[in-house]
All heavy atoms as a GROMACS GRO file, in nm:
protein
  587
    1MET      N    1  -2.395  -1.521   1.578
    1MET     CA    2  -2.272  -1.459   1.598
    1MET      C    3  -2.289  -1.306   1.622
    1MET      O    4  -2.363  -1.244   1.548
    1MET     CB    5  -2.188  -1.476   1.457
    1MET     CG    6  -2.042  -1.442   1.469
    1MET     SD    7  -1.953  -1.464   1.305
    1MET     CE    8  -1.994  -1.621   1.244
    2PRO      N    9  -2.219  -1.266   1.727
    2PRO     CA   10  -2.236  -1.126   1.764
    2PRO      C   11  -2.177  -1.025   1.664
    2PRO      O   12  -2.075  -1.059   1.593
    2PRO     CB   13  -2.161  -1.113   1.905
    2PRO     CG   14  -2.071  -1.228   1.903
    2PRO     CD   15  -2.135  -1.339   1.828
    3ASN      N   16  -2.228  -0.907   1.650
    3ASN     CA   17  -2.182  -0.804   1.564
    3ASN      C   18  -2.051  -0.749   1.621
    3ASN      O   19  -2.052  -0.702   1.739
    3ASN     CB   20  -2.284  -0.705   1.545
    3ASN     CG   21  -2.262  -0.619   1.410
    3ASN    OD1   22  -2.186  -0.656   1.336
    3ASN    ND2   23  -2.356  -0.519   1.394
    4PRO      N   24  -1.938  -0.756   1.548
    4PRO     CA   25  -1.810  -0.694   1.595
    4PRO      C   26  -1.828  -0.552   1.632
    4PRO      O   27  -1.892  -0.463   1.559
    4PRO     CB   28  -1.717  -0.717   1.498
    4PRO     CG   29  -1.778  -0.802   1.396
    4PRO     CD   30  -1.927  -0.791   1.416
    5ASN      N   31  -1.768  -0.505   1.741
    5ASN     CA   32  -1.749  -0.376   1.788
    5ASN      C   33  -1.668  -0.294   1.682
    5ASN      O   34  -1.581  -0.334   1.628
    5ASN     CB   35  -1.683  -0.375   1.921
    5ASN     CG   36  -1.664  -0.237   1.984
    5ASN    OD1   37  -1.685  -0.132   1.913
    5ASN    ND2   38  -1.624  -0.240   2.110
    6PRO      N   39  -1.718  -0.172   1.650
    6PRO     CA   40  -1.646  -0.091   1.551
    6PRO      C   41  -1.504  -0.070   1.586
    6PRO      O   42  -1.421  -0.065   1.499
    6PRO     CB   43  -1.730   0.038   1.542
    6PRO     CG   44  -1.857   0.011   1.585
    6PRO     CD   45  -1.846  -0.111   1.686
    7GLU      N   46  -1.476  -0.052   1.721
    7GLU     CA   47  -1.349  -0.028   1.762
    7GLU      C   48  -1.253  -0.148   1.738
    7GLU      O   49  -1.142  -0.144   1.705
    7GLU     CB   50  -1.334   0.015   1.911
    7GLU     CG   51  -1.198   0.048   1.958
    7GLU     CD   52  -1.126   0.160   1.875
    7GLU    OE1   53  -1.199   0.252   1.835
    7GLU    OE2   54  -1.007   0.149   1.864
    8ASP      N   55  -1.310  -0.275   1.759
    8ASP     CA   56  -1.246  -0.392   1.725
    8ASP      C   57  -1.207  -0.408   1.585
    8ASP      O   58  -1.100  -0.454   1.540
    8ASP     CB   59  -1.332  -0.520   1.780
    8ASP     CG   60  -1.352  -0.529   1.924
    8ASP    OD1   61  -1.271  -0.463   2.003
    8ASP    OD2   62  -1.441  -0.596   1.970
    9LYS      N   63  -1.297  -0.363   1.491
    9LYS     CA   64  -1.275  -0.375   1.346
    9LYS      C   65  -1.164  -0.268   1.319
    9LYS      O   66  -1.073  -0.301   1.235
    9LYS     CB   67  -1.400  -0.326   1.279
    9LYS     CG   68  -1.502  -0.428   1.262
    9LYS     CD   69  -1.621  -0.372   1.172
    9LYS     CE   70  -1.725  -0.482   1.148
    9LYS     NZ   71  -1.826  -0.427   1.055
   10ARG      N   72  -1.161  -0.153   1.375
   10ARG     CA   73  -1.059  -0.057   1.349
   10ARG      C   74  -0.919  -0.110   1.398
   10ARG      O   75  -0.817  -0.092   1.333
   10ARG     CB   76  -1.086   0.083   1.417
   10ARG     CG   77  -1.181   0.163   1.340
   10ARG     CD   78  -1.192   0.304   1.393
   10ARG     NE   79  -1.265   0.315   1.519
   10ARG     CZ   80  -1.394   0.328   1.524
   10ARG    NH1   81  -1.468   0.342   1.417
   10ARG    NH2   82  -1.452   0.335   1.643
   11GLN      N   83  -0.920  -0.172   1.514
   11GLN     CA   84  -0.796  -0.227   1.574
   11GLN      C   85  -0.753  -0.341   1.477
   11GLN      O   86  -0.624  -0.351   1.446
   11GLN     CB   87  -0.819  -0.275   1.715
   11GLN     CG   88  -0.694  -0.333   1.773
   11GLN     CD   89  -0.576  -0.239   1.788
   11GLN    OE1   90  -0.603  -0.117   1.803
   11GLN    NE2   91  -0.449  -0.283   1.772
   12ALA      N   92  -0.830  -0.421   1.431
   12ALA     CA   93  -0.794  -0.533   1.346
   12ALA      C   94  -0.741  -0.480   1.204
   12ALA      O   95  -0.632  -0.524   1.164
   12ALA     CB   96  -0.917  -0.620   1.312
   13ALA      N   97  -0.801  -0.375   1.162
   13ALA     CA   98  -0.752  -0.311   1.036
   13ALA      C   99  -0.612  -0.249   1.063
   13ALA      O  100  -0.522  -0.263   0.969
   13ALA     CB  101  -0.854  -0.203   0.982
   14ARG      N  102  -0.589  -0.186   1.178
   14ARG     CA  103  -0.455  -0.126   1.205
   14ARG      C  104  -0.352  -0.244   1.210
   14ARG      O  105  -0.242  -0.226   1.152
   14ARG     CB  106  -0.459  -0.054   1.340
   14ARG     CG  107  -0.503   0.086   1.322
   14ARG     CD  108  -0.490   0.164   1.455
   14ARG     NE  109  -0.612   0.230   1.486
   14ARG     CZ  110  -0.699   0.196   1.580
   14ARG    NH1  111  -0.671   0.115   1.661
   14ARG    NH2  112  -0.812   0.271   1.596
   15GLU      N  113  -0.386  -0.351   1.272
   15GLU     CA  114  -0.296  -0.468   1.278
   15GLU      C  115  -0.260  -0.519   1.143
   15GLU      O  116  -0.143  -0.552   1.114
   15GLU     CB  117  -0.353  -0.579   1.373
   15GLU     CG  118  -0.360  -0.536   1.518
   15GLU     CD  119  -0.421  -0.633   1.606
   15GLU    OE1  120  -0.458  -0.746   1.553
   15GLU    OE2  121  -0.452  -0.600   1.717
   16VAL      N  122  -0.358  -0.530   1.053
   16VAL     CA  123  -0.332  -0.575   0.923
   16VAL      C  124  -0.234  -0.482   0.842
   16VAL      O  125  -0.141  -0.521   0.780
   16VAL     CB  126  -0.462  -0.597   0.837
   16VAL    CG1  127  -0.441  -0.611   0.696
   16VAL    CG2  128  -0.545  -0.713   0.895
   17ILE      N  129  -0.266  -0.357   0.857
   17ILE     CA  130  -0.182  -0.260   0.789
   17ILE      C  131  -0.046  -0.251   0.844
   17ILE      O  132   0.061  -0.236   0.770
   17ILE     CB  133  -0.238  -0.108   0.792
   17ILE    CG1  134  -0.366  -0.105   0.706
   17ILE    CG2  135  -0.144  -0.011   0.743
   17ILE    CD1  136  -0.347  -0.134   0.564
   18ASP      N  137  -0.037  -0.276   0.976
   18ASP     CA  138   0.104  -0.285   1.037
   18ASP      C  139   0.187  -0.402   0.975
   18ASP      O  140   0.302  -0.384   0.943
   18ASP     CB  141   0.090  -0.300   1.190
   18ASP     CG  142   0.056  -0.173   1.260
   18ASP    OD1  143   0.067  -0.063   1.200
   18ASP    OD2  144   0.014  -0.174   1.382
   19ILE      N  145   0.118  -0.518   0.961
   19ILE     CA  146   0.183  -0.634   0.915
   19ILE      C  147   0.219  -0.612   0.767
   19ILE      O  148   0.336  -0.640   0.722
   19ILE     CB  149   0.099  -0.761   0.929
   19ILE    CG1  150   0.089  -0.791   1.072
   19ILE    CG2  151   0.156  -0.874   0.844
   19ILE    CD1  152  -0.028  -0.897   1.105
   20LEU      N  153   0.125  -0.556   0.686
   20LEU     CA  154   0.153  -0.525   0.545
   20LEU      C  155   0.265  -0.426   0.532
   20LEU      O  156   0.345  -0.434   0.442
   20LEU     CB  157   0.027  -0.476   0.475
   20LEU     CG  158  -0.081  -0.584   0.456
   20LEU    CD1  159  -0.209  -0.522   0.395
   20LEU    CD2  160  -0.030  -0.694   0.367
   21HIS      N  161   0.274  -0.330   0.622
   21HIS     CA  162   0.372  -0.219   0.618
   21HIS      C  163   0.509  -0.287   0.646
   21HIS      O  164   0.616  -0.258   0.579
   21HIS     CB  165   0.342  -0.107   0.716
   21HIS     CG  166   0.440  -0.002   0.695
   21HIS    ND1  167   0.543   0.022   0.786
   21HIS    CD2  168   0.455   0.098   0.606
   21HIS    CE1  169   0.620   0.122   0.741
   21HIS    NE2  170   0.567   0.173   0.632
   22GLU      N  171   0.515  -0.377   0.740
   22GLU     CA  172   0.640  -0.457   0.762
   22GLU      C  173   0.691  -0.532   0.646
   22GLU      O  174   0.811  -0.527   0.602
   22GLU     CB  175   0.626  -0.549   0.888
   22GLU     CG  176   0.627  -0.481   1.017
   22GLU     CD  177   0.603  -0.574   1.132
   22GLU    OE1  178   0.663  -0.690   1.126
   22GLU    OE2  179   0.538  -0.542   1.229
   23ILE      N  180   0.599  -0.599   0.574
   23ILE     CA  181   0.632  -0.672   0.460
   23ILE      C  182   0.672  -0.567   0.342
   23ILE      O  183   0.774  -0.595   0.278
   23ILE     CB  184   0.510  -0.748   0.408
   23ILE    CG1  185   0.479  -0.872   0.500
   23ILE    CG2  186   0.530  -0.813   0.266
   23ILE    CD1  187   0.347  -0.937   0.491
   24SER      N  188   0.602  -0.466   0.329
   24SER     CA  189   0.630  -0.370   0.236
   24SER      C  190   0.774  -0.302   0.255
   24SER      O  191   0.844  -0.282   0.163
   24SER     CB  192   0.521  -0.249   0.244
   24SER     OG  193   0.559  -0.144   0.156
   25THR      N  194   0.810  -0.280   0.379
   25THR     CA  195   0.944  -0.222   0.413
   25THR      C  196   1.047  -0.324   0.382
   25THR      O  197   1.145  -0.297   0.324
   25THR     CB  198   0.950  -0.196   0.569
   25THR    OG1  199   0.840  -0.095   0.596
   25THR    CG2  200   1.080  -0.148   0.615
   26LEU      N  201   1.026  -0.455   0.412
   26LEU     CA  202   1.124  -0.564   0.372
   26LEU      C  203   1.144  -0.577   0.222
   26LEU      O  204   1.255  -0.598   0.176
   26LEU     CB  205   1.080  -0.698   0.423
   26LEU     CG  206   1.083  -0.716   0.574
   26LEU    CD1  207   1.010  -0.842   0.612
   26LEU    CD2  208   1.218  -0.710   0.627
   27LEU      N  209   1.043  -0.540   0.150
   27LEU     CA  210   1.044  -0.542   0.005
   27LEU      C  211   1.090  -0.414  -0.061
   27LEU      O  212   1.092  -0.396  -0.180
   27LEU     CB  213   0.919  -0.594  -0.056
   27LEU     CG  214   0.869  -0.723  -0.023
   27LEU    CD1  215   0.720  -0.753  -0.069
   27LEU    CD2  216   0.960  -0.832  -0.085
   28ASN      N  217   1.119  -0.316   0.031
   28ASN     CA  218   1.166  -0.180  -0.023
   28ASN      C  219   1.068  -0.122  -0.122
   28ASN      O  220   1.110  -0.058  -0.225
   28ASN     CB  221   1.306  -0.185  -0.084
   28ASN     CG  222   1.410  -0.233   0.014
   28ASN    OD1  223   1.410  -0.187   0.138
   28ASN    ND2  224   1.496  -0.326  -0.021
   29THR      N  225   0.937  -0.124  -0.085
   29THR     CA  226   0.852  -0.060  -0.180
   29THR      C  227   0.834   0.093  -0.157
   29THR      O  228   0.779   0.163  -0.245
   29THR     CB  229   0.705  -0.120  -0.161
   29THR    OG1  230   0.656  -0.092  -0.027
   29THR    CG2  231   0.697  -0.271  -0.191
   30ASN      N  232   0.887   0.132  -0.046
   30ASN     CA  233   0.882   0.280  -0.010
   30ASN      C  234   0.742   0.337  -0.015
   30ASN      O  235   0.705   0.453  -0.044
   30ASN     CB  236   0.961   0.364  -0.117
   30ASN     CG  237   1.111   0.322  -0.096
   30ASN    OD1  238   1.166   0.322   0.010
   30ASN    ND2  239   1.171   0.292  -0.209
   31LEU      N  240   0.644   0.250   0.039
   31LEU     CA  241   0.510   0.297   0.058
   31LEU      C  242   0.486   0.309   0.206
   31LEU      O  243   0.521   0.238   0.284
   31LEU     CB  244   0.402   0.192   0.012
   31LEU     CG  245   0.401   0.166  -0.143
   31LEU    CD1  246   0.309   0.043  -0.164
   31LEU    CD2  247   0.349   0.284  -0.216
   32ASP      N  248   0.432   0.436   0.235
   32ASP     CA  249   0.406   0.459   0.382
   32ASP      C  250   0.276   0.398   0.416
   32ASP      O  251   0.207   0.337   0.326
   32ASP     CB  252   0.412   0.610   0.419
   32ASP     CG  253   0.304   0.693   0.344
   32ASP    OD1  254   0.189   0.638   0.310
   32ASP    OD2  255   0.329   0.804   0.336
   33ARG      N  256   0.236   0.404   0.540
   33ARG     CA  257   0.105   0.331   0.584
   33ARG      C  258  -0.019   0.396   0.516
   33ARG      O  259  -0.103   0.312   0.477
   33ARG     CB  260   0.086   0.348   0.740
   33ARG     CG  261   0.178   0.248   0.820
   33ARG     CD  262   0.151   0.263   0.962
   33ARG     NE  263   0.216   0.160   1.035
   33ARG     CZ  264   0.345   0.137   1.062
   33ARG    NH1  265   0.430   0.239   1.021
   33ARG    NH2  266   0.390   0.040   1.125
   34THR      N  267  -0.020   0.515   0.495
   34THR     CA  268  -0.134   0.582   0.419
   34THR      C  269  -0.142   0.527   0.280
   34THR      O  270  -0.243   0.490   0.237
   34THR     CB  271  -0.126   0.734   0.430
   34THR    OG1  272  -0.121   0.779   0.560
   34THR    CG2  273  -0.248   0.798   0.352
   35GLU      N  274  -0.027   0.538   0.213
   35GLU     CA  275  -0.029   0.487   0.072
   35GLU      C  276  -0.058   0.342   0.067
   35GLU      O  277  -0.134   0.298  -0.023
   35GLU     CB  278   0.115   0.514   0.011
   35GLU     CG  279   0.144   0.657  -0.002
   35GLU     CD  280   0.294   0.687  -0.026
   35GLU    OE1  281   0.377   0.594   0.006
   35GLU    OE2  282   0.331   0.792  -0.080
   36LEU      N  283  -0.012   0.267   0.158
   36LEU     CA  284  -0.040   0.114   0.158
   36LEU      C  285  -0.185   0.096   0.187
   36LEU      O  286  -0.253   0.017   0.117
   36LEU     CB  287   0.047   0.053   0.262
   36LEU     CG  288   0.042  -0.097   0.268
   36LEU    CD1  289   0.094  -0.148   0.139
   36LEU    CD2  290   0.132  -0.142   0.385
   37SER      N  291  -0.247   0.176   0.277
   37SER     CA  292  -0.392   0.163   0.301
   37SER      C  293  -0.477   0.198   0.180
   37SER      O  294  -0.574   0.117   0.150
   37SER     CB  295  -0.433   0.257   0.416
   37SER     OG  296  -0.379   0.217   0.538
   38LEU      N  297  -0.435   0.292   0.105
   38LEU     CA  298  -0.508   0.336  -0.008
   38LEU      C  299  -0.496   0.222  -0.117
   38LEU      O  300  -0.590   0.194  -0.194
   38LEU     CB  301  -0.442   0.463  -0.066
   38LEU     CG  302  -0.478   0.590   0.015
   38LEU    CD1  303  -0.395   0.713  -0.034
   38LEU    CD2  304  -0.623   0.622   0.010
   39CYS      N  305  -0.368   0.166  -0.134
   39CYS     CA  306  -0.354   0.063  -0.224
   39CYS      C  307  -0.445  -0.055  -0.199
   39CYS      O  308  -0.505  -0.126  -0.276
   39CYS     CB  309  -0.210   0.010  -0.226
   39CYS     SG  310  -0.102   0.129  -0.314
   40VAL      N  311  -0.442  -0.094  -0.058
   40VAL     CA  312  -0.530  -0.209  -0.015
   40VAL      C  313  -0.683  -0.184  -0.044
   40VAL      O  314  -0.752  -0.260  -0.096
   40VAL     CB  315  -0.514  -0.233   0.136
   40VAL    CG1  316  -0.617  -0.331   0.189
   40VAL    CG2  317  -0.369  -0.290   0.158
   41SER      N  318  -0.723  -0.055  -0.028
   41SER     CA  319  -0.857  -0.012  -0.044
   41SER      C  320  -0.897  -0.030  -0.190
   41SER      O  321  -1.002  -0.078  -0.233
   41SER     CB  322  -0.885   0.118  -0.001
   41SER     OG  323  -0.879   0.130   0.136
   42LEU      N  324  -0.799   0.018  -0.284
   42LEU     CA  325  -0.828   0.012  -0.429
   42LEU      C  326  -0.833  -0.139  -0.471
   42LEU      O  327  -0.916  -0.172  -0.552
   42LEU     CB  328  -0.711   0.081  -0.493
   42LEU     CG  329  -0.706   0.228  -0.495
   42LEU    CD1  330  -0.580   0.286  -0.553
   42LEU    CD2  331  -0.831   0.286  -0.566
   43ILE      N  332  -0.745  -0.225  -0.421
   43ILE     CA  333  -0.752  -0.370  -0.461
   43ILE      C  334  -0.871  -0.429  -0.403
   43ILE      O  335  -0.935  -0.505  -0.482
   43ILE     CB  336  -0.614  -0.434  -0.408
   43ILE    CG1  337  -0.500  -0.382  -0.478
   43ILE    CG2  338  -0.633  -0.596  -0.413
   43ILE    CD1  339  -0.366  -0.418  -0.419
   44GLU      N  340  -0.920  -0.398  -0.281
   44GLU     CA  341  -1.043  -0.449  -0.230
   44GLU      C  342  -1.165  -0.410  -0.306
   44GLU      O  343  -1.267  -0.481  -0.318
   44GLU     CB  344  -1.070  -0.408  -0.086
   44GLU     CG  345  -0.978  -0.481   0.010
   44GLU     CD  346  -0.992  -0.422   0.149
   44GLU    OE1  347  -1.041  -0.312   0.178
   44GLU    OE2  348  -0.949  -0.495   0.250
   45ASN      N  349  -1.154  -0.299  -0.380
   45ASN     CA  350  -1.266  -0.244  -0.461
   45ASN      C  351  -1.244  -0.285  -0.612
   45ASN      O  352  -1.313  -0.228  -0.698
   45ASN     CB  353  -1.274  -0.101  -0.453
   45ASN     CG  354  -1.338  -0.057  -0.318
   45ASN    OD1  355  -1.453  -0.099  -0.298
   45ASN    ND2  356  -1.262   0.010  -0.229
   46GLY      N  357  -1.159  -0.376  -0.638
   46GLY     CA  358  -1.155  -0.430  -0.774
   46GLY      C  359  -1.042  -0.391  -0.868
   46GLY      O  360  -1.034  -0.435  -0.977
   47VAL      N  361  -0.953  -0.297  -0.814
   47VAL     CA  362  -0.844  -0.258  -0.905
   47VAL      C  363  -0.741  -0.376  -0.905
   47VAL      O  364  -0.700  -0.432  -0.807
   47VAL     CB  365  -0.776  -0.133  -0.845
   47VAL    CG1  366  -0.652  -0.101  -0.929
   47VAL    CG2  367  -0.877  -0.014  -0.845
   48PRO      N  368  -0.694  -0.423  -1.026
   48PRO     CA  369  -0.604  -0.527  -1.038
   48PRO      C  370  -0.469  -0.496  -0.983
   48PRO      O  371  -0.414  -0.383  -1.012
   48PRO     CB  372  -0.590  -0.549  -1.192
   48PRO     CG  373  -0.699  -0.478  -1.262
   48PRO     CD  374  -0.738  -0.370  -1.162
   49PRO      N  375  -0.406  -0.570  -0.897
   49PRO     CA  376  -0.283  -0.537  -0.830
   49PRO      C  377  -0.173  -0.512  -0.927
   49PRO      O  378  -0.095  -0.419  -0.897
   49PRO     CB  379  -0.251  -0.660  -0.749
   49PRO     CG  380  -0.386  -0.730  -0.727
   49PRO     CD  381  -0.465  -0.698  -0.852
   50GLU      N  382  -0.162  -0.586  -1.036
   50GLU     CA  383  -0.063  -0.563  -1.131
   50GLU      C  384  -0.069  -0.425  -1.200
   50GLU      O  385   0.017  -0.349  -1.217
   50GLU     CB  386  -0.064  -0.662  -1.244
   50GLU     CG  387  -0.028  -0.809  -1.185
   50GLU     CD  388  -0.150  -0.882  -1.132
   50GLU    OE1  389  -0.265  -0.832  -1.152
   50GLU    OE2  390  -0.137  -0.984  -1.078
   51GLY      N  391  -0.193  -0.386  -1.232
   51GLY     CA  392  -0.222  -0.264  -1.287
   51GLY      C  393  -0.187  -0.145  -1.187
   51GLY      O  394  -0.129  -0.043  -1.236
   52LEU      N  395  -0.223  -0.163  -1.068
   52LEU     CA  396  -0.186  -0.057  -0.967
   52LEU      C  397  -0.034  -0.049  -0.950
   52LEU      O  398   0.017   0.067  -0.944
   52LEU     CB  399  -0.252  -0.111  -0.833
   52LEU     CG  400  -0.234  -0.008  -0.716
   52LEU    CD1  401  -0.274   0.138  -0.748
   52LEU    CD2  402  -0.293  -0.057  -0.589
   53ALA      N  403   0.032  -0.162  -0.950
   53ALA     CA  404   0.177  -0.150  -0.947
   53ALA      C  405   0.233  -0.082  -1.065
   53ALA      O  406   0.333  -0.003  -1.051
   53ALA     CB  407   0.244  -0.299  -0.935
   54ASN      N  408   0.188  -0.100  -1.180
   54ASN     CA  409   0.229  -0.033  -1.302
   54ASN      C  410   0.210   0.113  -1.297
   54ASN      O  411   0.297   0.200  -1.327
   54ASN     CB  412   0.155  -0.091  -1.430
   54ASN     CG  413   0.219  -0.231  -1.464
   54ASN    OD1  414   0.328  -0.260  -1.424
   54ASN    ND2  415   0.138  -0.307  -1.520
   55VAL      N  416   0.094   0.153  -1.243
   55VAL     CA  417   0.059   0.297  -1.225
   55VAL      C  418   0.155   0.365  -1.128
   55VAL      O  419   0.211   0.470  -1.149
   55VAL     CB  420  -0.083   0.318  -1.181
   55VAL    CG1  421  -0.110   0.463  -1.135
   55VAL    CG2  422  -0.179   0.271  -1.294
   56ILE      N  423   0.186   0.291  -1.012
   56ILE     CA  424   0.282   0.350  -0.920
   56ILE      C  425   0.414   0.363  -0.987
   56ILE      O  426   0.484   0.472  -0.965
   56ILE     CB  427   0.281   0.254  -0.795
   56ILE    CG1  428   0.154   0.263  -0.726
   56ILE    CG2  429   0.399   0.298  -0.698
   56ILE    CD1  430   0.145   0.167  -0.612
   57LYS      N  431   0.470   0.264  -1.066
   57LYS     CA  432   0.599   0.273  -1.127
   57LYS      C  433   0.596   0.394  -1.224
   57LYS      O  434   0.686   0.477  -1.227
   57LYS     CB  435   0.623   0.148  -1.211
   57LYS     CG  436   0.666   0.032  -1.126
   57LYS     CD  437   0.721  -0.083  -1.200
   57LYS     CE  438   0.638  -0.127  -1.320
   57LYS     NZ  439   0.689  -0.249  -1.386
   58ASP      N  440   0.484   0.409  -1.302
   58ASP     CA  441   0.486   0.526  -1.397
   58ASP      C  442   0.483   0.652  -1.332
   58ASP      O  443   0.551   0.746  -1.365
   58ASP     CB  444   0.358   0.507  -1.488
   58ASP     CG  445   0.371   0.388  -1.584
   58ASP    OD1  446   0.475   0.331  -1.602
   58ASP    OD2  447   0.260   0.347  -1.636
   59LEU      N  448   0.410   0.666  -1.224
   59LEU     CA  449   0.409   0.793  -1.148
   59LEU      C  450   0.541   0.820  -1.084
   59LEU      O  451   0.581   0.937  -1.088
   59LEU     CB  452   0.295   0.782  -1.040
   59LEU     CG  453   0.154   0.789  -1.090
   59LEU    CD1  454   0.064   0.765  -0.967
   59LEU    CD2  455   0.123   0.923  -1.161
   60ARG      N  456   0.610   0.727  -1.043
   60ARG     CA  457   0.745   0.743  -0.983
   60ARG      C  458   0.845   0.792  -1.089
   60ARG      O  459   0.930   0.867  -1.055
   60ARG     CB  460   0.791   0.618  -0.897
   60ARG     CG  461   0.723   0.609  -0.775
   60ARG     CD  462   0.762   0.489  -0.703
   60ARG     NE  463   0.706   0.487  -0.568
   60ARG     CZ  464   0.720   0.384  -0.488
   60ARG    NH1  465   0.800   0.288  -0.511
   60ARG    NH2  466   0.658   0.404  -0.367
   61LYS      N  467   0.832   0.734  -1.201
   61LYS     CA  468   0.922   0.780  -1.324
   61LYS      C  469   0.896   0.929  -1.358
   61LYS      O  470   0.993   0.990  -1.392
   61LYS     CB  471   0.896   0.693  -1.446
   61LYS     CG  472   0.949   0.551  -1.427
   61LYS     CD  473   0.916   0.471  -1.555
   61LYS     CE  474   0.952   0.329  -1.536
   61LYS     NZ  475   0.895   0.242  -1.652
   62GLU      N  476   0.766   0.967  -1.355
   62GLU     CA  477   0.731   1.106  -1.390
   62GLU      C  478   0.765   1.209  -1.273
   62GLU      O  479   0.770   1.330  -1.302
   62GLU     CB  480   0.590   1.107  -1.424
   62GLU     CG  481   0.556   1.034  -1.551
   62GLU     CD  482   0.408   1.038  -1.582
   62GLU    OE1  483   0.332   1.105  -1.519
   62GLU    OE2  484   0.375   0.951  -1.668
   63ALA      N  485   0.780   1.162  -1.150
   63ALA     CA  486   0.799   1.255  -1.041
   63ALA      C  487   0.928   1.330  -1.056
   63ALA      O  488   1.036   1.268  -1.102
   63ALA     CB  489   0.793   1.177  -0.911
   64PRO      N  490   0.936   1.456  -1.015
   64PRO     CA  491   1.060   1.528  -1.025
   64PRO      C  492   1.163   1.462  -0.936
   64PRO      O  493   1.128   1.410  -0.827
   64PRO     CB  494   1.027   1.673  -0.972
   64PRO     CG  495   0.884   1.673  -0.948
   64PRO     CD  496   0.830   1.538  -0.971
   65PRO      N  497   1.306   1.459  -0.976
   65PRO     CA  498   1.393   1.396  -0.892
   65PRO      C  499   1.402   1.425  -0.745
   65PRO      O  500   1.418   1.342  -0.659
   65PRO     CB  501   1.531   1.437  -0.962
   65PRO     CG  502   1.491   1.481  -1.100
   65PRO     CD  503   1.343   1.531  -1.092
   66SER      N  504   1.371   1.550  -0.718
   66SER     CA  505   1.371   1.593  -0.572
   66SER      C  506   1.259   1.527  -0.487
   66SER      O  507   1.266   1.516  -0.373
   66SER     CB  508   1.359   1.741  -0.562
   66SER     OG  509   1.243   1.790  -0.617
   67LYS      N  510   1.153   1.492  -0.564
   67LYS     CA  511   1.032   1.438  -0.501
   67LYS      C  512   1.035   1.278  -0.514
   67LYS      O  513   0.956   1.214  -0.445
   67LYS     CB  514   0.907   1.482  -0.555
   67LYS     CG  515   0.894   1.635  -0.548
   67LYS     CD  516   0.810   1.669  -0.423
   67LYS     CE  517   0.788   1.823  -0.422
   67LYS     NZ  518   0.732   1.866  -0.303
   68ARG      N  519   1.114   1.227  -0.591
   68ARG     CA  520   1.112   1.088  -0.628
   68ARG      C  521   1.171   1.008  -0.513
   68ARG      O  522   1.273   1.040  -0.456
   68ARG     CB  523   1.189   1.060  -0.754
   68ARG     CG  524   1.173   0.921  -0.806
   68ARG     CD  525   1.248   0.883  -0.937
   68ARG     NE  526   1.217   0.997  -1.033
   68ARG     CZ  527   1.298   1.015  -1.139
   68ARG    NH1  528   1.403   0.949  -1.160
   68ARG    NH2  529   1.266   1.114  -1.224
   69VAL      N  530   1.105   0.897  -0.484
   69VAL     CA  531   1.160   0.805  -0.386
   69VAL      C  532   1.205   0.683  -0.470
   69VAL      O  533   1.154   0.645  -0.567
   69VAL     CB  534   1.042   0.764  -0.290
   69VAL    CG1  535   1.090   0.657  -0.194
   69VAL    CG2  536   0.978   0.879  -0.221
   70SER      N  537   1.309   0.613  -0.411
   70SER     CA  538   1.359   0.504  -0.475
   70SER      C  539   1.245   0.405  -0.522
   70SER      O  540   1.168   0.374  -0.436
   70SER     CB  541   1.464   0.429  -0.404
   70SER     OG  542   1.500   0.312  -0.450
   71SER      N  543   1.245   0.357  -0.649
   71SER     CA  544   1.145   0.264  -0.679
   71SER      C  545   1.207   0.141  -0.733
   71SER      O  546   1.158   0.073  -0.823
   71SER     CB  547   1.060   0.333  -0.800
   71SER     OG  548   1.141   0.366  -0.904
   72GLN      N  549   1.311   0.093  -0.675
   72GLN     CA  550   1.382  -0.027  -0.708
   72GLN      C  551   1.287  -0.148  -0.704
   72GLN      O  552   1.293  -0.237  -0.780
   72GLN     CB  553   1.509  -0.048  -0.630
   72GLN     CG  554   1.610   0.054  -0.656
   72GLN     CD  555   1.728   0.042  -0.561
   72GLN    OE1  556   1.731  -0.035  -0.465
   72GLN    NE2  557   1.833   0.120  -0.587
   73ALA      N  558   1.197  -0.154  -0.596
   73ALA     CA  559   1.114  -0.268  -0.582
   73ALA      C  560   1.018  -0.275  -0.699
   73ALA      O  561   0.968  -0.390  -0.726
   73ALA     CB  562   1.038  -0.245  -0.459
   74PHE      N  563   0.984  -0.166  -0.761
   74PHE     CA  564   0.885  -0.172  -0.887
   74PHE      C  565   0.962  -0.173  -1.014
   74PHE      O  566   0.906  -0.182  -1.121
   74PHE     CB  567   0.794  -0.049  -0.870
   74PHE     CG  568   0.700  -0.065  -0.764
   74PHE    CD1  569   0.718   0.011  -0.642
   74PHE    CD2  570   0.585  -0.136  -0.765
   74PHE    CE1  571   0.641  -0.007  -0.540
   74PHE    CE2  572   0.495  -0.147  -0.663
   74PHE     CZ  573   0.522  -0.081  -0.545
   75ALA      N  574   1.098  -0.166  -1.014
   75ALA     CA  575   1.172  -0.153  -1.134
   75ALA      C  576   1.168  -0.276  -1.219
   75ALA      O  577   1.179  -0.271  -1.344
   75ALA     CB  578   1.319  -0.109  -1.104
   76GLU      N  579   1.154  -0.391  -1.169
   76GLU     CA  580   1.153  -0.511  -1.240
   76GLU      C  581   1.019  -0.564  -1.275
   76GLU      O  582   0.918  -0.540  -1.223
   76GLU     CB  583   1.237  -0.607  -1.169
   76GLU     CG  584   1.383  -0.573  -1.143
   76GLU     CD  585   1.461  -0.671  -1.070
   76GLU    OE1  586   1.452  -0.789  -1.103
   76GLU    OE2  587   1.535  -0.628  -0.975
   0.00000   0.00000   0.00000
């Protein structure tokens, strides 16, 4: 099996993030592509998804109202 070209890997990663971002948008998570990429990286490195979601909810609760983004998707 040939070794994938690094540019092909980057393109595939971009496509995955694009798809995840579309899903994220539909679910109203208010995560941008960078935040979503960081979350994916954390999960790939062993962070439990439920724990990550709880941390995001807690951080959003603590954010000043002017900086806070709607967190309805994480409220339940």
